[in-house]
Structures are given as C-alpha cells and as structure tokens.
C-alpha positions as CSV (number, residue, x, y, z in Angstrom):
1,X,-21.3,7.4,25.1
2,X,-23.3,5.1,22.8
3,X,-21.7,2.1,21.1
4,X,-22.5,3.0,17.5
5,X,-21.1,1.0,14.6
6,X,-21.5,2.6,11.2
7,X,-22.1,-0.4,8.9
8,X,-22.6,-0.8,5.1
9,X,-23.9,-3.2,2.6
10,X,-23.9,-3.3,-1.2
11,X,-26.7,-4.6,-3.5
12,X,-25.3,-4.8,-7.0
13,X,-26.1,-5.5,-10.6
14,X,-24.0,-8.1,-12.5
15,X,-21.4,-6.3,-14.8
16,X,-20.7,-9.3,-17.1
17,X,-17.2,-10.3,-15.8
18,X,-15.4,-10.9,-12.5
19,X,-12.8,-8.3,-13.0
20,X,-15.2,-5.3,-13.2
21,X,-17.5,-6.7,-10.6
22,X,-14.7,-6.8,-8.0
23,X,-13.5,-3.3,-9.1
24,X,-17.1,-1.9,-8.7
25,X,-17.4,-3.4,-5.1
26,X,-14.0,-1.9,-4.2
27,X,-15.2,1.5,-5.2
28,X,-18.4,1.0,-3.2
29,X,-16.3,0.1,-0.1
30,X,-14.1,3.1,-0.6
31,X,-17.2,5.3,-0.7
32,X,-18.5,3.6,2.5
33,X,-15.2,4.2,4.2
34,X,-15.3,7.9,3.2
35,X,-18.8,8.0,4.8
36,X,-17.3,6.6,8.0
37,X,-18.3,3.0,7.7
38,X,-16.4,0.5,9.7
39,X,-17.8,-2.8,8.3
40,X,-19.3,-3.7,4.9
41,X,-20.8,-6.8,3.4
42,X,-21.5,-8.0,-0.3
43,X,-24.2,-10.1,-1.8
44,X,-24.1,-13.9,-2.2
45,X,-21.3,-15.0,-4.6
46,X,-20.6,-11.3,-5.2
47,X,-17.9,-11.6,-7.8
48,X,-19.9,-13.8,-10.2
49,X,-23.3,-14.0,-11.7
50,X,-26.0,-16.1,-10.0
51,X,-25.2,-19.1,-12.2
52,X,-27.3,-21.4,-10.1
53,X,-30.3,-20.6,-12.4
54,X,-28.8,-23.3,-14.7
55,X,-27.0,-26.7,-14.1
56,X,-23.9,-26.5,-16.2
57,X,-20.4,-27.7,-15.4
58,X,-18.8,-24.7,-17.0
59,X,-19.8,-22.8,-13.9
60,X,-17.4,-24.5,-11.7
61,X,-14.8,-22.0,-13.2
62,X,-16.1,-19.3,-10.8
63,X,-14.8,-21.2,-7.8
64,X,-11.6,-20.4,-5.9
65,X,-9.8,-21.3,-2.6
66,X,-10.7,-19.5,0.6
67,X,-8.6,-17.8,1.9
68,X,-5.8,-18.3,-0.5
69,X,-7.7,-17.4,-3.7
70,X,-7.3,-14.1,-5.6
71,X,-10.5,-12.5,-4.4
72,X,-10.1,-12.9,-0.7
73,X,-6.5,-11.8,-0.9
74,X,-7.6,-8.7,-2.9
75,X,-10.3,-8.0,-0.3
76,X,-7.6,-8.3,2.5
77,X,-5.7,-5.5,0.8
78,X,-8.9,-3.5,0.5
79,X,-9.6,-4.0,4.2
80,X,-6.1,-2.7,5.1
81,X,-6.6,0.2,2.8
82,X,-10.1,1.3,4.1
83,X,-9.7,0.1,7.7
84,X,-13.1,-1.8,7.4
85,X,-14.2,-5.2,8.3
86,X,-15.3,-7.0,5.1
87,X,-17.8,-9.9,4.6
88,X,-16.8,-11.6,1.3
89,X,-19.2,-14.2,-0.1
90,X,-17.6,-16.3,-2.8
91,X,-17.9,-19.8,-4.5
92,X,-15.3,-21.8,-2.8
93,X,-13.3,-24.9,-3.9
94,X,-11.6,-26.7,-1.1
95,X,-10.3,-29.6,-3.2
96,X,-11.3,-31.3,-6.4
97,X,-15.1,-32.1,-6.1
98,X,-15.5,-30.2,-2.8
99,X,-17.4,-26.9,-3.5
100,X,-19.1,-24.7,-1.0
101,X,-21.1,-21.4,-0.9
102,X,-18.9,-19.5,1.4
103,X,-18.3,-16.1,3.0
104,X,-14.9,-15.0,4.3
105,X,-14.7,-12.5,7.1
106,X,-11.7,-10.1,7.0
107,X,-10.9,-7.8,9.9
108,X,-10.1,-4.1,9.6
109,X,-6.4,-4.7,9.5
110,X,-6.6,-7.1,6.6
111,X,-6.3,-10.3,8.6
112,X,-8.4,-13.3,7.7
113,X,-10.6,-14.3,10.6
114,X,-12.4,-17.3,9.1
115,X,-15.3,-18.4,7.0
116,X,-18.8,-19.5,7.1
117,X,-20.2,-22.2,4.7
118,X,-23.9,-22.1,3.8
119,X,-25.7,-25.0,5.5
120,X,-29.0,-25.2,3.7
121,X,-28.7,-25.8,0.0
122,X,-31.8,-25.3,-2.2
123,X,-32.7,-27.4,-5.3
124,X,-35.8,-25.8,-7.0
125,X,-36.4,-24.1,-10.3
126,X,-34.0,-21.2,-10.8
127,X,-32.0,-22.1,-7.7
128,X,-30.2,-25.4,-8.6
129,X,-27.6,-25.1,-5.9
130,X,-27.2,-28.7,-5.0
131,X,-25.6,-29.2,-8.4
132,X,-22.7,-27.0,-7.3
133,X,-22.5,-26.8,-3.4
134,X,-21.9,-29.3,-0.6
135,X,-23.8,-28.4,2.6
136,X,-21.7,-26.3,5.0
137,X,-19.6,-28.2,7.6
138,X,-18.1,-25.4,9.8
139,X,-20.9,-24.7,12.2
140,X,-22.1,-21.2,13.0
141,X,-18.9,-19.3,13.8
142,X,-19.1,-15.8,15.2
143,X,-16.0,-13.7,14.5
144,X,-14.4,-11.2,16.9
145,X,-13.8,-8.2,14.6
146,X,-12.8,-4.6,15.1
147,X,-16.5,-3.6,15.3
148,X,-17.8,-6.4,17.5
149,X,-19.0,-10.0,17.2
150,X,-20.1,-10.7,13.6
151,X,-21.9,-13.8,12.1
152,X,-22.9,-14.8,8.6
153,X,-26.0,-16.7,7.4
154,X,-26.4,-17.1,3.6
155,X,-29.6,-16.7,1.5
156,X,-31.7,-19.9,1.8
157,X,-30.4,-20.3,5.3
158,X,-32.7,-17.5,6.5
159,X,-35.7,-19.9,6.2
160,X,-34.3,-22.0,9.0
161,X,-34.5,-20.5,12.6
162,X,-32.1,-22.9,14.1
163,X,-28.9,-21.2,12.7
164,X,-30.1,-17.8,13.6
165,X,-30.5,-18.9,17.2
166,X,-27.1,-20.6,17.2
167,X,-25.5,-17.4,16.0
168,X,-27.1,-15.6,18.9
169,X,-26.0,-18.3,21.4
170,X,-22.5,-17.9,20.0
171,X,-22.5,-14.2,20.8
172,X,-23.4,-12.4,17.5
173,X,-24.2,-8.7,17.7
174,X,-24.6,-8.3,13.8
175,X,-25.3,-11.0,11.3
176,X,-24.8,-10.5,7.6
177,X,-27.3,-12.4,5.4
178,X,-26.0,-12.2,1.7
179,X,-28.6,-13.4,-0.7
180,X,-29.8,-13.9,-4.3
181,X,-33.6,-14.0,-4.2
182,X,-36.1,-13.4,-6.9
183,X,-39.3,-11.3,-7.0
184,X,-41.8,-14.0,-7.8
185,X,-40.4,-16.5,-5.3
186,X,-39.9,-14.8,-2.0
187,X,-40.7,-11.0,-2.0
188,X,-43.4,-11.6,0.5
189,X,-41.1,-13.3,2.9
190,X,-38.1,-10.8,2.5
191,X,-39.3,-8.1,4.8
192,X,-40.8,-10.7,7.2
193,X,-38.3,-13.4,8.1
194,X,-35.1,-11.3,8.9
195,X,-36.9,-8.8,11.1
196,X,-38.5,-11.7,12.9
197,X,-35.1,-13.4,13.3
198,X,-33.7,-10.1,14.6
199,X,-36.5,-9.9,17.2
200,X,-36.3,-13.6,18.2
201,X,-32.5,-13.6,18.7
202,X,-32.1,-9.9,19.7
203,X,-29.3,-8.7,17.4
204,X,-28.9,-6.7,14.2
205,X,-29.2,-8.2,10.7
206,X,-27.9,-6.9,7.4
207,X,-30.2,-8.4,4.7
208,X,-28.5,-8.1,1.3
209,X,-30.1,-9.0,-2.0
210,X,-29.0,-8.9,-5.6
211,X,-30.8,-6.5,-8.0
212,X,-31.8,-6.8,-11.6
213,X,-31.8,-9.7,-14.1
214,X,-28.8,-11.7,-15.3
215,X,-27.8,-13.7,-18.3
216,X,-28.4,-17.2,-17.1
217,X,-32.1,-17.1,-16.4
218,X,-35.2,-15.0,-15.8
219,X,-34.9,-14.5,-12.0
220,X,-35.7,-10.9,-11.2
221,X,-33.6,-10.1,-8.2
222,X,-35.5,-7.4,-6.4
223,X,-32.9,-5.7,-4.1
224,X,-34.6,-3.9,-1.2
225,X,-31.6,-4.7,1.0
226,X,-31.7,-3.3,4.6
227,X,-30.5,-3.3,8.2
228,X,-32.9,-4.2,10.9
229,X,-32.4,-3.8,14.7
230,X,-33.1,-6.2,17.6
231,X,-36.7,-4.7,17.9
232,X,-37.4,-5.8,14.3
233,X,-37.4,-2.2,13.0
234,X,-35.7,-1.1,9.9
235,X,-32.6,1.2,10.4
236,X,-33.4,3.9,7.9
237,X,-35.1,3.0,4.5
238,X,-34.8,-0.1,2.5
239,X,-32.8,0.0,-0.7
240,X,-34.3,0.3,-4.1
241,X,-36.0,-2.7,-5.7
242,X,-34.6,-1.9,-9.2
243,X,-31.2,-0.2,-9.0
244,X,-27.8,-0.8,-7.5
245,X,-27.2,0.8,-4.1
246,X,-24.7,1.3,-1.3
247,X,-26.5,1.4,2.1
248,X,-24.8,2.9,5.1
249,X,-26.5,3.0,8.5
250,X,-25.6,3.7,12.2
251,X,-26.3,0.7,14.4
252,X,-26.5,1.3,18.1
253,X,-25.1,-1.9,19.7
254,X,-26.2,-0.7,23.1
255,X,-29.8,-1.5,21.9
256,X,-28.9,-5.2,22.1
257,X,-28.4,-5.3,25.9
258,X,-31.5,-3.0,26.3
259,X,-33.7,-5.4,24.4
260,X,-32.3,-8.5,26.0
261,X,-32.9,-7.0,29.4
262,X,-36.4,-6.0,28.5
263,X,-37.7,-9.1,26.7
264,X,-35.3,-11.7,28.3
265,X,-35.8,-14.3,25.6
266,X,-32.5,-15.9,26.3
267,X,-33.2,-16.2,30.0
268,X,-36.5,-17.9,29.2
269,X,-35.3,-20.5,26.7
270,X,-36.0,-24.1,27.4
271,X,-33.2,-26.2,25.8
272,X,-34.1,-29.0,28.1
273,X,-37.4,-29.3,26.4
274,X,-36.3,-29.0,22.7
275,X,-34.8,-32.6,22.2
276,X,-37.5,-33.3,19.6
277,X,-36.3,-30.5,17.4
278,X,-33.2,-32.2,16.3
279,X,-34.7,-35.7,15.7
280,X,-34.6,-36.7,12.0
C-alpha cells in the first residue's frame, strides 16, 4: 500500500487584526481536516501583517514567546482537535532584544516538537527584516511527526541551497517553506527555485506565499502556493495569484525512495571536495 500523506497549506489575505487572522486559519485547518489532511502549514508570520515593509519599533508588539506564547498554545489545542500536524510561523521574542522569525512544529496530538529560526535575513526595500530579526541559531532541525519527517525553511532562506541540503541530510521527507514575497521582486524565481530544490534534495516541498496587498507598504503578494514532488513536478495546480486559498494534496512518500534510487544524488555527493563552500 502506498505511503500517501494528505497535506495542506494556506495562503491568506491579512484581515487587519491578529484575533480574526488566527480564527480564519483555524477554520481553514478544520476544513482541511474534514478533507482528510494530516498536516497543514501557514504563511510567514501568519498571525500578523508583513510589517517588514517598514522599519518602526511599534511592530515589535507582534512578537511572542515560542512555545509559551498564546498563538502556539492555541495551535496546540487546534492540533489536538483536528488530529493534524501544524507548522506555525510567528514573530518570536526569546528575551528582551532577542527576536527571531520562527516556525513552531506541533504534532498531531498537540505536543510541541520544536522550532526552526530563519537563518538568512534580508535587508532590501520592502523587506527590512534585519531591523526586526536576529539570524537563526538552531540549525536545520527535522521533526519526527505523525506523518513523517518534516523540516522548515522560511522565505528568503529558499535562495540558499545549503539549508535545503542540510534538511535532506537530516532526513526530511517534506519541507514547508512559508513566505511573503512580492510580484515585482521574485515572481520569476517562485516556480523555479523550490522545484529545483525538491529535485536536488529529493523530497517534497510545500511553498506558501501570502496573497494581496497590506497596509504597511505596496508589496503585491502573489500567492501561487503549491506542493512540489521530488521530481520537481507540481502536485496538482498552483493556487490563485490573487485570492486566498486552502490547498490540499496527496503526497506519495514512496516516491522519495524511488527517486533517490533512480537518481542517486546522495550516493554521489562529494563532501570531501566541498571545503571551499564554507570559507568566508
């Protein structure tokens, strides 16, 4: 019998406040669970606007502890209710002055498995993230979940192949890539980089983008979220480039071994020859 995982992702428009944004995602999760999904992931800093379009200290108010903040605790309750694994990207405060762009991973029984902190922090027009976030310092964890081995890579990270590879070496079968990326900046790359990473590392990727324009800038978030398989092929259609959408797809994890046996990229790696890649 095939090892099929029904997986979901949400690309959402900003509602204007955290309370309604969380409530909306809870309803999407319940809908996904009714459709049989066993895992779901949300977009980058899902419970807030993409405030990094500006550099203003007032936006530190969106930060909360992980896992002991209200959003992650509420998502633990949701995981228990729906029986789904949930990937929860939020703005994390560790202590005063220590802020990270983070995703918590919650298992299907509501247990907190750990978190990933975004490594690569952009600082360009419309994406002033260094003003808010320290670079991630927790490595590239892969979490043993009820559906399999799940990793996370966040937005700007996707431009750096090293982390994708480390997640593969750490055993990832599915990597969620929650993002907030705008039409003028990266649309050309959006359907190029993650499929290429899925091929190079021979696992599934869930690529999630926000959709619409928000109050703090003119970034036009273009959605088109999708799942891609280890052959670099989209699993079903991509989501809309203009409207909110819940995407639910069946992922055949047996394809991972099939592709790795056929293409053998991990066998033919040459880590002994790669020393120069990590020289500053």
